[in-house]
C-alpha positions as CSV (number, residue, x, y, z in Angstrom):
1,F,1.0,47.7,-21.2
2,S,0.7,50.1,-24.1
3,E,0.0,53.9,-23.6
4,D,-3.7,53.2,-24.4
5,S,-4.1,50.8,-21.4
6,Y,-5.2,53.7,-19.1
7,K,-6.8,55.9,-21.8
8,N,-10.3,55.9,-20.3
9,V,-9.8,56.1,-16.6
10,A,-11.5,58.2,-13.9
11,G,-8.5,59.1,-11.6
12,L,-4.9,58.7,-10.8
13,N,-4.1,55.0,-11.1
14,G,-2.8,53.4,-7.9
15,V,-3.8,56.2,-5.5
16,G,-6.9,54.3,-4.3
17,G,-4.9,51.2,-3.6
18,S,-2.2,53.1,-1.9
19,C,-4.7,54.8,0.4
20,V,-6.3,51.5,1.4
21,C,-2.9,50.0,2.0
22,L,-1.8,52.9,4.3
23,S,-5.1,52.9,6.3
24,S,-5.1,49.1,6.8
25,E,-3.7,47.0,9.6
26,K,-3.0,44.3,7.1
27,F,-3.0,44.5,3.4
28,L,-2.4,41.6,0.9
29,V,-2.5,41.8,-2.9
30,K,-1.9,39.0,-5.4
31,S,-1.6,39.5,-9.1
32,F,-1.9,36.5,-11.5
33,R,-0.8,37.1,-15.1
34,N,0.5,34.9,-17.8
35,G,1.5,32.0,-15.5
36,V,3.2,34.2,-12.9
37,K,1.9,35.1,-9.5
38,A,3.2,38.3,-7.7
39,E,2.3,38.6,-4.0
40,A,2.9,41.6,-1.8
41,Y,2.0,41.8,1.9
42,F,1.9,45.0,4.0
43,E,1.2,46.0,7.7
44,K,0.2,49.6,8.4
45,G,1.5,50.6,5.0
46,I,4.9,49.0,5.4
47,N,5.9,46.2,3.0
48,I,6.7,43.0,4.9
49,S,7.2,40.6,2.0
50,Y,7.2,40.3,-1.7
51,K,7.5,37.2,-3.9
52,E,7.0,35.9,-7.4
53,E,6.3,32.3,-8.4
54,K,4.9,30.3,-11.3
55,T,1.2,29.5,-11.2
56,K,-1.6,27.8,-13.2
57,E,-4.2,30.3,-12.0
58,K,-6.1,32.4,-14.5
59,N,-5.2,36.0,-14.9
60,G,-6.7,38.3,-12.3
61,T,-6.1,40.2,-9.0
62,Y,-6.9,39.3,-5.4
63,V,-7.0,42.0,-2.7
64,W,-7.5,41.4,1.1
65,F,-7.3,43.9,3.9
66,I,-8.3,44.7,7.5
67,P,-9.0,48.4,8.2
68,D,-6.8,49.9,10.9
69,K,-8.7,50.8,14.1
70,E,-6.1,53.4,14.9
71,V,-7.0,55.2,11.6
72,F,-10.8,54.8,11.8
73,K,-11.4,55.9,15.4
74,N,-14.8,57.5,14.9
75,G,-17.6,55.0,14.7
76,E,-17.7,51.2,14.2
77,I,-15.8,49.6,11.3
78,G,-18.1,47.5,9.2
79,F,-19.1,46.6,5.6
80,S,-22.6,46.3,4.2
81,F,-22.9,43.2,2.0
82,N,-26.1,44.6,0.4
83,R,-24.5,47.9,-0.4
84,I,-21.4,46.2,-2.0
85,C,-23.7,44.0,-4.0
86,E,-25.7,47.0,-5.2
87,E,-22.5,48.8,-6.4
88,I,-21.1,45.7,-8.1
89,K,-24.4,45.0,-9.8
90,N,-24.4,48.5,-11.3
91,I,-20.7,48.1,-12.3
92,S,-21.5,44.8,-14.1
93,F,-23.9,46.6,-16.4
94,L,-20.9,48.7,-17.7
95,Y,-18.7,45.7,-18.6
96,E,-20.7,43.5,-20.9
97,G,-20.2,39.7,-20.3
98,I,-17.8,40.0,-17.3
99,T,-18.8,37.9,-14.3
100,F,-18.6,39.4,-10.8
101,S,-18.8,37.0,-7.8
102,I,-19.3,38.3,-4.3
103,L,-19.0,36.0,-1.2
104,N,-19.8,37.0,2.3
105,S,-17.3,34.9,4.3
106,E,-19.4,35.2,7.5
107,S,-22.9,34.2,6.2
108,K,-21.5,32.2,3.2
109,E,-23.9,34.1,1.0
110,E,-22.7,34.4,-2.5
111,K,-24.1,36.5,-5.4
112,I,-23.1,36.5,-9.0
113,F,-23.7,39.3,-11.5
114,C,-23.1,39.2,-15.2
115,A,-24.8,41.5,-17.7
116,K,-24.6,39.8,-21.1
117,N,-26.2,42.7,-22.8
118,G,-24.5,45.5,-20.8
119,I,-26.6,48.6,-20.1
120,I,-29.6,47.1,-22.0
121,D,-29.9,44.7,-19.1
122,F,-29.7,47.6,-16.7
123,V,-32.8,49.2,-18.3
124,K,-34.6,45.8,-18.5
125,D,-33.9,45.3,-14.8
126,E,-35.3,48.6,-13.8
127,V,-38.3,49.1,-16.1
128,K,-40.9,46.6,-14.9
129,S,-43.9,48.0,-16.8
130,P,-42.6,49.4,-20.2
131,L,-44.8,51.6,-22.3
132,H,-43.2,50.2,-25.4
133,P,-41.8,46.7,-26.0
134,H,-38.2,47.5,-27.2
135,I,-35.3,49.1,-25.4
136,I,-33.6,51.7,-27.6
137,Y,-29.8,51.4,-27.7
138,V,-27.3,53.7,-29.5
139,K,-23.5,54.1,-29.6
140,E,-21.8,57.3,-30.8
141,T,-18.2,58.5,-31.0
142,D,-16.4,61.6,-32.0
143,G,-13.2,59.7,-32.7
144,T,-11.7,60.3,-29.3
145,D,-14.5,59.9,-26.8
146,S,-17.6,57.7,-27.0
147,I,-21.0,57.1,-25.4
148,E,-23.5,54.3,-25.3
149,I,-27.1,55.0,-24.2
150,A,-30.1,52.8,-23.5
151,F,-33.6,54.1,-22.7
152,Q,-37.2,53.1,-22.3
153,W,-40.4,54.7,-21.0
154,G,-42.2,52.9,-18.2
155,V,-41.0,54.0,-14.7
156,K,-42.9,56.1,-12.2
157,K,-40.7,59.2,-12.7
158,E,-37.9,60.3,-14.9
159,T,-34.7,58.4,-13.8
160,P,-31.3,59.1,-15.5
161,Y,-28.0,57.4,-14.8
162,T,-24.6,58.8,-15.8
163,F,-21.4,56.8,-15.9
164,V,-18.0,58.1,-16.9
165,N,-15.1,55.6,-17.3
166,G,-16.7,53.2,-14.9
167,L,-17.6,55.8,-12.2
168,C,-21.2,56.7,-11.4
169,C,-21.9,60.5,-11.5
170,P,-25.1,61.0,-9.5
171,E,-25.1,64.7,-10.1
172,H,-24.7,64.1,-13.9
173,G,-23.4,67.3,-15.5
174,V,-23.4,68.9,-18.9
175,N,-24.3,65.6,-20.5
176,L,-27.8,65.7,-18.9
177,T,-28.4,69.2,-20.3
178,G,-27.5,67.8,-23.8
179,A,-29.7,64.8,-23.4
180,K,-32.8,66.7,-22.2
181,S,-32.5,69.3,-24.9
182,A,-32.2,66.6,-27.6
183,I,-35.1,64.6,-26.3
184,T,-37.4,67.6,-26.2
185,R,-36.3,69.0,-29.6
186,T,-36.3,65.7,-31.4
187,F,-39.6,64.4,-29.9
188,N,-41.5,67.6,-30.8
189,S,-39.9,67.8,-34.2
190,L,-40.8,64.2,-35.1
191,T,-44.4,64.5,-33.8
192,K,-44.8,68.0,-35.1
193,S,-46.0,69.0,-31.6
194,N,-45.0,71.3,-28.8
195,F,-45.2,69.0,-25.7
196,D,-43.8,70.1,-22.4
197,S,-40.3,68.8,-21.9
198,D,-41.0,67.5,-18.4
199,N,-44.0,65.6,-19.6
200,I,-42.0,64.0,-22.4
201,R,-39.5,62.6,-19.9
202,R,-41.9,61.9,-17.1
203,N,-41.7,58.1,-17.3
204,L,-38.3,57.8,-19.0
205,F,-35.5,55.6,-17.6
206,Y,-32.2,56.3,-19.4
207,V,-28.6,55.3,-19.0
208,M,-25.5,57.2,-20.4
209,N,-22.2,55.4,-20.3
210,F,-19.2,57.4,-21.4
211,K,-15.6,56.6,-22.3
212,I,-13.7,59.9,-22.1
213,S,-9.9,60.2,-22.5
214,S,-9.4,63.3,-20.4
215,P,-12.5,63.7,-18.2
216,S,-13.1,67.0,-16.3
217,F,-15.2,66.8,-13.1
218,A,-16.9,69.6,-11.2
219,N,-15.7,68.4,-7.8
220,Q,-13.3,66.2,-6.0
221,T,-15.8,63.4,-5.5
222,K,-16.3,63.2,-9.3
223,S,-20.0,63.2,-9.0
224,K,-20.5,65.7,-11.8
225,I,-19.0,65.7,-15.3
226,N,-17.9,69.0,-17.0
227,T,-16.4,67.7,-20.2
228,Q,-18.1,69.5,-23.1
229,S,-17.8,66.5,-25.5
230,A,-20.1,64.6,-23.1
231,R,-22.9,67.1,-23.8
232,T,-22.3,66.9,-27.6
233,L,-22.2,63.1,-27.6
234,A,-25.4,62.8,-25.4
235,S,-27.3,65.1,-27.7
236,K,-26.2,63.2,-30.8
237,A,-27.0,59.8,-29.3
238,F,-30.5,60.7,-28.1
239,T,-31.3,62.4,-31.4
240,T,-30.3,59.2,-33.2
241,G,-32.1,57.0,-30.7
242,L,-35.4,58.9,-30.9
243,K,-35.4,58.9,-34.7
244,E,-34.8,55.1,-34.7
245,M,-37.6,54.7,-32.2
246,Y,-40.0,56.8,-34.3
247,K,-39.3,54.5,-37.3
248,C,-40.1,51.5,-35.1
249,Y,-43.3,53.0,-33.7
250,S,-44.5,55.2,-36.6
251,D,-47.9,53.6,-36.7
252,Y,-48.4,54.4,-33.0
253,A,-47.1,57.9,-33.5
254,V,-49.5,58.5,-36.5
255,T,-52.5,57.3,-34.6
256,Y,-51.5,59.3,-31.5
257,N,-51.1,62.5,-33.5
258,K,-54.3,62.0,-35.4
259,G,-56.1,61.7,-32.1
260,I,-54.5,64.8,-30.6
261,N,-54.8,66.9,-33.7
262,K,-58.5,66.1,-34.2
263,C,-59.4,66.7,-30.5
264,L,-57.0,69.6,-29.9
265,N,-59.4,72.5,-30.7
266,D,-62.8,71.2,-29.8
267,N,-62.5,68.3,-27.5
268,F,-60.1,69.1,-24.7
269,E,-58.4,72.0,-23.0
270,V,-55.6,72.4,-20.5
271,K,-56.2,74.2,-17.2
272,N,-53.6,74.1,-14.4
273,R,-51.8,71.3,-16.3
274,E,-54.9,69.1,-16.2
275,I,-56.4,67.8,-19.5
276,F,-60.2,68.3,-19.8
277,I,-61.7,66.0,-22.4
278,K,-65.0,66.8,-24.1
279,V,-66.9,64.3,-26.2
280,K,-69.4,65.7,-28.7
281,K,-69.8,63.1,-31.4
282,D,-69.9,59.3,-31.2
283,N,-67.8,59.0,-34.4
284,E,-65.0,60.5,-32.5
285,V,-64.8,57.6,-30.2
286,K,-61.6,56.2,-31.7
287,Y,-59.7,59.4,-31.5
288,I,-60.9,60.3,-28.0
289,C,-60.0,56.8,-26.7
290,T,-56.5,57.1,-28.3
291,L,-56.0,60.4,-26.5
292,V,-57.2,59.1,-23.2
293,N,-55.0,56.0,-23.4
294,A,-52.1,58.3,-24.1
295,C,-52.9,60.3,-21.0
296,I,-53.2,57.2,-18.9
297,K,-49.9,55.7,-20.2
298,C,-48.0,58.9,-19.6
299,N,-49.6,59.5,-16.2
300,L,-51.2,62.7,-17.4
301,P,-54.2,63.7,-15.3
302,Y,-57.4,64.3,-17.2
303,I,-61.1,65.1,-16.4
304,S,-63.9,64.0,-18.7
305,N,-67.6,65.0,-19.0
306,K,-70.5,62.6,-18.4
307,K,-70.6,61.3,-21.9
308,M,-67.0,60.1,-21.6
309,K,-68.1,57.4,-19.1
310,K,-70.0,55.7,-21.9
311,L,-66.8,55.3,-23.8
312,S,-64.8,53.5,-21.1
313,S,-65.6,50.1,-22.6
314,H,-63.8,51.1,-25.8
315,L,-60.5,52.1,-24.2
316,N,-58.9,48.7,-24.6
317,E,-60.1,48.5,-28.2
318,Y,-58.2,51.6,-29.1
319,S,-55.2,51.1,-26.8
320,F,-52.2,53.3,-27.5
């Protein structure tokens, strides 16, 4: 291996394998590479045998182990097939085109995961009712570290995912701060508006996948990233992504802004974060309907006066 083989890793290589070996009653690992198979067998962390031989198997690694009951004394030892599948499925989105096969030897149930489009497939799998047809995808790098993002509006609540060198970071970190700031700043700049940041991200599903050479985590479980380059990269990527999105949907944005600007002063007001819509003239039907559809699509609550009910049949005609 070259010195770059472990450039983007999340921990000390080999520690995880060593810990599993030491805490297993039996542990077997086989490595297949370039026509040679290396096989090592351990019992309670002690090497029992090691051998190498020629093989026609494809390159890969096989690991088999039985947890040691003397080590895991508290509670029943068991594995959740569904939990394992869930973890492997998420991992498959990070490694575009690689196939993961999981077999439950007891039930003979087998599941195969392969994301041909990487994290784009992750977004597609999660966003069932998208508010816009295309998933936005962006890659950025600073020459040392890199990020790829994919996002789309269309889930019930804001849902971010952060991955660093293949590890999921459920607490996110400085990258989320950078992403949120960029989304709010860029969205309001492009639309020449001043929307609330939480409302902008209310239905957003977004994935951030980092490759960082020297990651810094906030805790031992590595659930939160502290590396400052992650914040900068996230900010840059979302700024680029939203600008590209604005180009794709400029017609929608123009229509939406016309509706809001025309109705802003006379036709609706905000009280307790609810939008009150007032209809005064029939020739404002198009703009009012555009605004209402925007509220509906973004799950924003609104209250209309009696005349508004007459316009309900026009909502589909002026759909946002």
